[in-house]
C-alpha positions in Angstrom: -0.8 28.7 68.2 -0.3 30.5 71.5 2.1 27.9 72.7 4.3 28.2 69.6 3.2 25.0 67.9 2.2 26.6 64.6 5.4 25.4 62.8 4.9 21.8 64.0 1.3 21.6 62.8 2.2 23.2 59.5 5.0 20.6 58.9 2.5 17.9 59.8 0.0 19.2 57.2 2.7 19.4 54.5 3.6 15.8 55.3 0.1 14.7 55.0 -0.3 16.4 51.6 3.0 14.8 50.4 1.8 11.4 51.4 -1.5 11.9 49.6 0.3 13.0 46.5 2.6 10.1 46.6 -0.3 7.8 47.1 -2.1 9.2 44.1 1.1 8.9 41.9 1.5 5.3 43.0 -2.1 4.6 42.1 -1.7 6.2 38.7 1.5 4.3 38.1 -0.2 1.0 39.0 -3.2 1.9 36.8 -0.8 2.8 33.9 1.0 -0.5 34.4 -2.3 -2.4 34.3 -3.4 -0.6 31.2 -0.1 -1.2 29.5 -0.3 -4.9 30.4 -3.8 -5.1 28.9 -2.6 -3.3 25.7 0.4 -5.7 25.3 -1.9 -8.7 25.8 -4.2 -7.2 23.1 -1.3 -6.5 20.8 -0.1 -10.1 21.1 -3.6 -11.4 20.3 -4.0 -9.1 17.3 -0.5 -9.9 15.9 -1.1 -13.6 16.4 -4.3 -13.4 14.3 -2.4 -11.3 11.7 0.4 -13.9 11.6 -2.2 -16.6 10.8 -3.6 -14.5 7.9 -0.1 -13.9 6.5 0.8 -17.6 6.7 -2.3 -18.5 4.8 -1.6 -15.8 2.2 2.0 -17.0 1.8 0.9 -20.6 1.2 -1.8 -19.5 -1.3 0.6 -17.3 -3.3 3.3 -20.0 -3.4 0.7 -22.5 -4.7 -0.6 -20.0 -7.3 3.0 -19.3 -8.4 3.6 -23.0 -8.8 0.5 -23.4 -11.0 1.5 -20.5 -13.2 4.9 -22.1 -13.9 3.1 -25.4 -14.8 0.6 -23.6 -17.1 3.5 -21.7 -18.8 4.9 -25.0 -19.8 1.5 -26.0 -21.3 1.4 -22.6 -23.1 4.8 -23.3 -24.7 3.6 -26.8 -25.8 0.5 -25.4 -27.4 2.4 -22.5 -29.1 5.0 -24.9 -30.5 2.2 -27.3 -31.7 0.7 -24.5 -33.8 3.8 -22.6 -34.9 5.6 -25.8 -35.9 2.5 -27.4 -37.4 3.0 -30.6 -35.3 0.6 -33.5 -35.6 -2.2 -33.7 -33.1 -2.2 -36.1 -30.2 -4.7 -36.6 -27.4 -2.2 -35.6 -24.7 -2.5 -32.0 -26.0 -6.0 -31.7 -24.7 -5.0 -31.0 -21.1 -2.4 -28.5 -22.3 -5.1 -26.7 -24.2 -7.0 -26.3 -20.9 -4.0 -25.2 -18.9 -2.7 -22.8 -21.5 -5.8 -20.7 -21.5 -5.8 -20.2 -17.7 -4.6 -16.8 -16.6 -4.2 -18.0 -13.0 -6.0 -19.4 -10.0 -8.8 -17.7 -8.2 -6.4 -16.3 -5.7 -7.9 -14.6 -2.6 -5.8 -13.2 0.2 -7.0 -13.1 3.8 -7.5 -9.7 5.3 -9.1 -11.0 8.5 -6.1 -10.3 10.7 -5.4 -6.9 9.1 -9.1 -5.8 9.5 -8.9 -6.9 13.2 -5.8 -4.7 13.6 -7.5 -1.8 11.9 -10.5 -2.1 14.3 -8.3 -2.1 17.3 -6.1 0.7 16.0 -2.6 0.7 14.5 -1.3 2.4 17.6 -1.5 -0.9 19.5 1.7 -2.0 17.7 4.7 -0.7 19.7 7.2 -1.2 16.9 7.1 1.7 14.4 9.0 -0.4 11.7 6.6 -3.4 12.1 3.5 -1.2 11.9 4.9 0.5 8.7 5.8 -2.8 7.2 2.3 -4.3 7.8 0.4 -1.3 6.4 2.6 -1.2 3.2 2.2 -4.9 2.7 -1.6 -4.9 2.8 -2.3 -1.4 1.4 0.3 -1.3 -1.3 1.9 -4.6 -2.2 -1.2 -6.9 -1.8 -3.6 -4.3 -3.2 -1.5 -3.8 -6.4 -1.4 -7.6 -7.0 -5.2 -8.1 -6.5 -6.0 -5.1 -8.7 -3.8 -6.3 -11.5 -5.3 -9.8 -11.3 -8.8 -8.4 -11.4 -7.9 -6.4 -14.5 -6.6 -9.5 -16.3 -9.7 -11.4 -15.2 -11.9 -8.8 -17.0 -10.7 -10.4 -20.4 -12.0 -13.8 -19.5 -15.6 -13.6 -20.8 -14.2 -12.8 -24.3 -11.6 -15.5 -24.1 -14.2 -18.0 -22.9 -16.2 -17.3 -26.0 -13.2 -18.2 -28.1 -12.7 -21.4 -26.2 -16.3 -22.4 -26.6 -16.1 -21.7 -30.4 -13.0 -23.9 -30.9 -13.3 -26.7 -28.4 -15.5 -29.2 -26.7 -15.1 -30.4 -23.1 -14.0 -34.0 -22.4 -16.7 -34.5 -19.8 -15.8 -38.1 -19.2 -12.6 -36.9 -17.5 -14.2 -34.6 -15.1 -12.9 -35.0 -11.6 -14.3 -33.5 -8.3 -10.7 -33.2 -7.1 -9.7 -31.1 -10.1 -13.0 -29.6 -11.5 -11.2 -27.0 -13.6 -8.9 -29.5 -15.3 -11.3 -30.9 -17.8 -9.3 -31.5 -21.1 -10.4 -29.5 -24.1 -10.9 -31.4 -27.4 -10.5 -29.3 -30.6 -13.6 -29.3 -32.8 -11.3 -29.1 -35.8 -7.5 -29.2 -35.8 -7.2 -27.3 -39.1 -9.6 -24.6 -37.9 -7.7 -24.3 -34.6 -4.3 -24.0 -36.3 -5.5 -21.4 -38.8 -7.6 -19.4 -36.4 -6.3 -15.8 -36.3 -7.3 -15.2 -32.6 -6.4 -18.4 -30.7 -2.6 -18.3 -30.9 -2.3 -14.5 -30.0 -4.7 -15.2 -27.1 -2.5 -18.0 -25.7 0.6 -15.7 -26.0 -1.2 -12.8 -24.4 -2.4 -15.0 -21.5 1.2 -16.2 -21.0 2.5 -12.6 -20.9 -0.1 -11.6 -18.4 0.6 -14.7 -16.3 4.3 -13.7 -16.2 3.5 -10.2 -15.1 1.5 -11.6 -12.2 4.3 -14.0 -11.4 6.7 -11.1 -11.0 4.3 -9.3 -8.7 3.6 -12.6 -6.8 7.4 -13.0 -6.2 7.5 -9.5 -4.6 4.4 -10.3 -2.5 5.8 -13.7 -1.4 9.1 -12.1 -0.4 7.5 -9.2 1.5 5.0 -11.6 3.2 7.8 -13.9 4.4 9.8 -10.9 5.7 6.8 -9.6 7.7 6.1 -13.1 9.1 9.7 -13.1 10.3 9.2 -9.8 12.0 6.0 -11.0 13.7 7.6 -14.2 14.9 10.5 -12.2 16.5 8.2 -9.7 18.2 
């Protein structure tokens, strides 16, 4: 200090402080970069699992929709048989079985979505993709499953009607199609004159068509979300 070197030492100290600060900032930047890299890796893993769930759901819903169209044709055949008072033939038996089905036991996979929820929605960098995924599972899928569950609540009563009017053709039971056992009318005249059977078949067809409309929306939105995930 006596030799006038105060300014030199002060500048040196400032320089050391600056270097330390720069070092800290670089370390923080590297740490942030590593954390971001880990998050992007986790995001990719979560979205890959979600994509798998959506692809399974898409295939299941397309299959269900196809069955509903087939069963609608059987409903039309049964309705025409009764309303036109047509003669009975054995080939009607499988149509009696199909006409009374409201739909398949459709279940949608939520595994990928639950995985995303556990990690946190913030892991998805795209706001539009995040919004689309949440709406698909929390609104579109949920509405479909709730409506299907409501229609299923009528099945015990309907099954009682079937058991009253039909017998099962057990000889034609197949492990490949266990729910396609033909129904044999106990009495053709009783069946045609029954006040509940025809309205039941018509009601099932209406409910089946309502679900088909909702299925179409779910299939469309699922396909769109799959496209977004594949392009992420």
